[in-house]
C-alpha positions as CSV (number, residue, x, y, z in Angstrom):
1,M,50.2,211.3,29.5
2,N,48.0,208.6,31.0
3,R,47.4,207.1,27.6
4,T,51.2,206.9,27.0
5,A,51.7,205.2,30.3
6,F,49.0,202.7,29.6
7,L,50.6,201.9,26.2
8,W,53.9,201.3,27.9
9,L,52.3,198.9,30.4
10,L,50.7,196.9,27.6
11,L,54.1,196.7,25.8
12,L,55.8,195.6,29.0
13,A,53.2,192.9,29.7
14,G,53.6,191.6,26.1
15,C,57.3,191.4,26.5
16,Q,57.0,189.5,29.8
17,Q,54.5,187.1,28.3
18,A,56.7,186.5,25.3
19,E,59.6,185.7,27.6
20,S,57.7,183.2,29.8
21,P,59.0,179.6,29.4
22,P,57.1,177.6,26.9
23,R,54.7,174.8,27.9
24,Y,54.7,171.4,26.2
25,T,51.5,169.4,25.7
26,G,51.2,165.9,27.3
27,Y,49.0,163.7,29.3
28,V,48.9,161.8,32.6
29,E,49.7,158.0,32.7
30,A,49.9,155.6,35.6
31,E,51.2,152.0,36.0
32,E,48.4,149.5,36.6
33,L,48.7,146.7,39.1
34,L,46.3,143.8,38.8
35,V,45.5,142.2,42.2
36,A,44.6,138.5,42.0
37,A,43.7,135.8,44.5
38,P,46.3,133.1,44.9
39,Q,43.5,130.6,45.7
40,A,39.9,129.9,44.6
41,G,36.9,130.8,46.6
42,W,33.7,132.8,47.1
43,L,34.3,136.6,47.5
44,L,33.2,137.3,51.1
45,E,34.3,140.9,51.7
46,Q,35.3,143.8,49.5
47,P,35.7,147.0,51.6
48,V,37.1,149.2,48.8
49,R,35.3,151.0,46.0
50,E,36.3,152.2,42.6
51,G,38.1,155.5,42.8
52,Q,39.1,155.0,46.4
53,K,42.7,155.7,47.5
54,V,44.3,152.8,49.3
55,S,47.5,152.5,51.4
56,A,50.1,149.7,51.5
57,G,48.8,147.0,53.8
58,E,45.2,148.0,53.5
59,L,42.7,145.2,53.2
60,L,41.3,144.8,49.6
61,F,39.2,141.7,49.7
62,V,38.5,138.5,51.6
63,L,37.6,135.0,50.4
64,E,35.6,132.5,52.3
65,Q,37.8,130.9,55.0
66,E,35.7,128.5,57.1
67,R,37.8,125.5,56.1
68,E,41.1,127.3,56.7
69,R,40.0,128.4,60.1
70,A,39.0,124.8,61.0
71,E,42.4,123.5,59.8
72,L,44.1,126.1,61.9
73,R,42.2,125.2,65.0
74,Q,43.0,121.5,64.5
75,A,46.7,122.3,64.0
76,Q,46.7,124.3,67.2
77,H,45.0,121.5,69.1
78,R,47.6,119.0,67.9
79,R,50.4,121.4,69.0
80,E,48.8,121.7,72.5
81,Q,48.7,117.9,72.8
82,A,52.3,117.6,71.7
83,L,53.4,120.3,74.2
84,A,51.5,118.6,77.0
85,K,53.1,115.2,76.2
86,L,56.6,116.7,76.2
87,E,56.0,118.5,79.5
88,D,54.7,115.3,81.1
89,L,57.8,113.4,80.0
90,Q,60.1,116.1,81.3
91,K,58.3,116.2,84.7
92,G,58.7,112.5,85.4
93,A,56.3,110.4,87.4
94,R,53.2,112.0,88.9
95,E,53.1,112.9,92.6
96,E,50.8,109.9,93.3
97,E,53.4,107.5,91.8
98,L,56.2,109.0,93.8
99,A,54.2,108.8,97.0
100,R,53.5,105.1,96.4
101,I,57.2,104.3,95.9
102,Q,58.2,106.3,99.0
103,A,55.7,104.4,101.0
104,Q,57.1,101.1,99.8
105,M,60.6,102.4,100.7
106,T,59.4,103.1,104.3
107,E,58.1,99.6,104.6
108,A,61.2,98.1,103.1
109,A,63.4,100.1,105.6
110,S,61.3,98.7,108.4
111,T,61.8,95.2,107.1
112,V,65.6,95.8,106.9
113,E,65.6,96.9,110.6
114,I,63.5,93.9,111.6
115,T,65.7,91.4,109.7
116,R,68.8,93.1,111.2
117,L,67.6,92.6,114.7
118,E,66.5,89.1,114.0
119,L,69.9,88.3,112.5
120,A,71.7,89.7,115.5
121,R,69.5,87.6,117.8
122,V,70.1,84.4,115.8
123,R,73.8,85.0,115.7
124,Q,73.9,85.4,119.5
125,T,71.9,82.2,120.1
126,A,74.0,80.4,117.6
127,S,77.2,81.4,119.5
128,L,75.6,79.7,122.5
129,Q,74.8,76.7,120.3
130,L,71.1,77.4,120.9
131,A,70.3,77.9,117.2
132,S,71.1,75.8,114.2
133,Q,73.2,76.8,111.3
134,S,70.2,76.7,109.0
135,A,68.4,79.2,111.2
136,L,71.4,81.5,111.0
137,D,71.5,81.1,107.2
138,N,67.9,81.9,106.9
139,A,68.2,85.0,109.0
140,E,71.2,86.3,106.9
141,A,69.3,85.6,103.7
142,A,66.2,87.4,104.9
143,H,68.3,90.4,105.9
144,Q,70.1,90.5,102.5
145,A,66.8,90.3,100.7
146,A,65.4,93.2,102.7
147,L,68.5,95.3,101.9
148,A,68.2,94.4,98.1
149,R,64.5,95.4,98.0
150,L,65.3,98.7,99.7
151,D,68.1,99.4,97.2
152,A,65.8,98.6,94.3
153,L,63.1,100.9,95.5
154,S,65.6,103.7,96.0
155,R,66.7,103.3,92.3
156,Q,63.1,103.2,91.2
157,L,62.4,106.5,93.0
158,A,65.4,108.2,91.5
159,L,64.4,107.1,88.0
160,A,60.8,108.3,88.5
161,R,62.0,111.7,89.5
162,L,64.3,111.9,86.5
163,G,61.4,111.5,84.0
164,A,61.4,109.7,80.7
165,R,64.4,108.5,78.8
166,P,66.3,111.0,76.7
167,D,65.2,109.3,73.5
168,Q,61.6,109.6,74.4
169,I,62.0,113.3,75.2
170,N,63.8,113.9,71.9
171,A,61.0,112.2,70.0
172,A,58.4,114.3,71.8
173,T,60.4,117.5,71.1
174,E,60.5,116.6,67.4
175,E,56.8,115.9,67.4
176,L,56.1,119.4,69.0
177,A,58.3,121.0,66.3
178,A,56.4,119.3,63.5
179,A,53.1,120.3,65.1
180,S,54.3,123.9,65.3
181,E,55.2,123.9,61.7
182,Q,51.7,122.7,60.8
183,V,50.3,125.6,62.7
184,G,52.4,128.0,60.7
185,I,51.3,126.4,57.4
186,A,47.6,126.6,58.5
187,R,48.0,130.2,59.5
188,W,49.6,131.1,56.2
189,Q,46.8,129.3,54.3
190,L,44.3,131.4,56.2
191,Q,46.2,134.6,55.5
192,Q,46.1,133.8,51.8
193,R,42.3,134.3,52.0
194,S,42.7,138.0,53.0
195,I,44.4,140.1,50.3
196,Q,46.1,143.4,51.3
197,A,47.5,146.1,49.1
198,G,51.2,145.7,48.4
199,Q,51.6,149.3,47.4
200,G,49.5,152.4,47.8
201,G,47.4,153.7,44.9
202,L,44.0,154.4,43.4
203,V,41.4,151.6,42.9
204,E,40.7,151.8,39.2
205,E,38.3,149.0,38.5
206,L,36.6,146.1,40.4
207,F,36.2,142.9,38.3
208,F,34.3,140.9,40.9
209,R,31.7,141.6,43.5
210,V,30.8,140.1,46.8
211,G,29.1,136.7,46.4
212,E,30.9,135.9,43.1
213,F,33.3,132.9,42.7
214,V,37.0,133.8,42.1
215,S,39.4,131.4,40.4
216,P,43.0,131.2,41.3
217,A,45.3,133.9,39.7
218,T,42.3,135.8,38.3
219,P,42.5,139.6,38.8
220,V,39.9,140.8,41.2
221,M,40.7,144.5,40.8
222,S,43.2,146.9,39.3
223,I,45.1,149.6,41.2
224,L,46.9,152.6,39.7
225,L,50.1,152.8,41.7
226,S,50.6,156.1,43.6
227,Q,54.3,156.2,43.0
228,E,53.9,155.5,39.3
229,F,51.8,158.5,38.2
230,K,53.6,160.4,35.6
231,A,53.3,163.0,32.9
232,R,54.3,162.1,29.4
233,F,55.1,164.9,27.1
234,Y,57.2,165.6,24.0
235,V,59.8,168.2,23.4
236,P,61.8,169.3,20.3
237,A,65.4,168.2,19.9
238,E,67.0,171.5,21.1
239,V,65.1,171.3,24.4
240,H,65.7,167.5,24.8
241,A,69.4,168.1,24.7
242,R,69.3,170.4,27.7
243,L,67.2,168.1,29.9
244,R,68.6,165.8,32.6
245,L,67.3,163.0,34.8
246,G,66.0,164.3,38.1
247,Q,65.3,167.8,36.7
248,E,62.2,169.4,38.2
249,V,59.3,170.5,36.0
250,E,55.9,172.0,36.6
251,V,52.8,170.2,35.4
252,W,49.6,172.3,34.8
253,L,46.3,170.6,34.9
254,P,43.2,171.9,33.0
255,E,41.9,175.0,34.8
256,G,44.6,174.4,37.5
257,T,45.6,177.4,39.5
258,Q,48.8,175.8,40.9
259,P,51.1,173.4,39.1
260,L,52.1,170.0,40.4
261,R,55.8,169.3,40.9
262,A,57.4,166.4,39.0
263,R,60.9,165.2,38.2
264,I,62.1,163.8,34.9
265,R,62.8,160.1,35.2
266,Y,63.0,159.1,31.5
267,L,64.4,160.7,28.4
268,S,63.8,158.8,25.2
269,P,66.9,158.6,23.0
270,H,64.7,158.1,19.9
271,A,63.1,160.9,17.8
272,E,59.6,160.5,16.5
273,F,56.8,162.5,14.9
274,T,54.3,164.1,17.3
275,P,51.8,161.3,18.3
276,P,48.3,161.7,16.8
277,I,46.9,162.3,20.3
278,L,48.9,165.5,20.5
279,Y,48.5,166.7,16.9
280,A,48.4,170.4,16.4
281,K,48.6,172.4,13.1
282,D,52.1,173.8,14.0
283,S,53.6,170.6,15.4
284,R,52.3,167.5,13.5
285,D,55.3,167.4,11.1
286,K,58.0,168.0,13.7
287,L,60.3,165.4,15.2
288,V,60.1,165.3,19.0
289,F,61.4,163.3,21.9
290,L,59.3,161.6,24.6
291,V,59.9,162.7,28.2
292,E,58.4,161.2,31.4
293,A,58.2,163.1,34.7
294,A,57.1,161.4,37.9
295,F,54.8,163.4,40.2
296,E,56.2,164.2,43.7
297,S,54.5,163.6,47.1
298,G,52.3,160.8,45.7
299,D,50.0,163.1,43.7
300,T,47.3,161.0,42.0
301,V,45.7,162.4,38.9
302,R,43.3,160.6,36.6
303,P,45.2,159.0,33.8
304,G,44.4,160.4,30.3
305,I,44.0,164.0,31.5
306,P,45.7,166.4,29.2
307,V,48.4,168.6,30.8
308,E,50.9,171.2,30.0
309,V,54.5,170.9,31.2
310,Q,56.7,173.9,31.9
311,I,60.4,173.4,32.1
312,G,62.5,175.7,34.3
313,D,66.0,176.8,33.8
């Protein structure tokens, strides 16, 4: 009885195994990004290692930057000078200059009062015929001159308080804008000496080391992009016809206990014979179709690793 039950269990297990979805052989591939320096220079820093995962925005390497830092400081100094010049023109004359003009106005006002009193006295004596006409003319001329000087000083004080002419202020404003643009250019030049990762991924290979000279546009390292890791596998025509873009598949790694999730993103429309890398006795003469499935959640697997892909219903 026990033996019969055991045989039935073996038969049931065999049926279940036969009904499990087939797995298709493939391998892992990733898109490679070559990271180059836009400018020439000595490699100063390289905080990443081969095989290290990097995130977007993470510092990859730094070139020497003494000249760029000096140029930035010079540009900032010129901008500060231009700003000080504009502020000085907008403020008008200094307090010392304003005080000097005001003192002159006080003196001129006193002169006006003195000449007014003198003119009144001469007019009175002239009416009594005790002063000549020339004396009266001189008194009137002195009083008018005092009034004119007081008016001129008043205008001078008003202009001093207003500041520079509008055209001078406009020229200084344009000078400040040009200096600010030079600061931006110098800062951008400095930023070009520190290269950051544009996308996350896995550092595959370093082509230069600290202390070596890097030429412009020469790759310094290669990065395998995290979002571009994919499984490439081949399926027969009858399976290919049932597949659709975005369909989920399971990718099994060698000795893996849990599969990785992936979604189909490419279905080749062309049939081909099984590639030599995937030759097997029972499949080398069959026509198959290439399928690519991108890993989910940024899984990074070493390119070239053989995998088995299982397609669900």
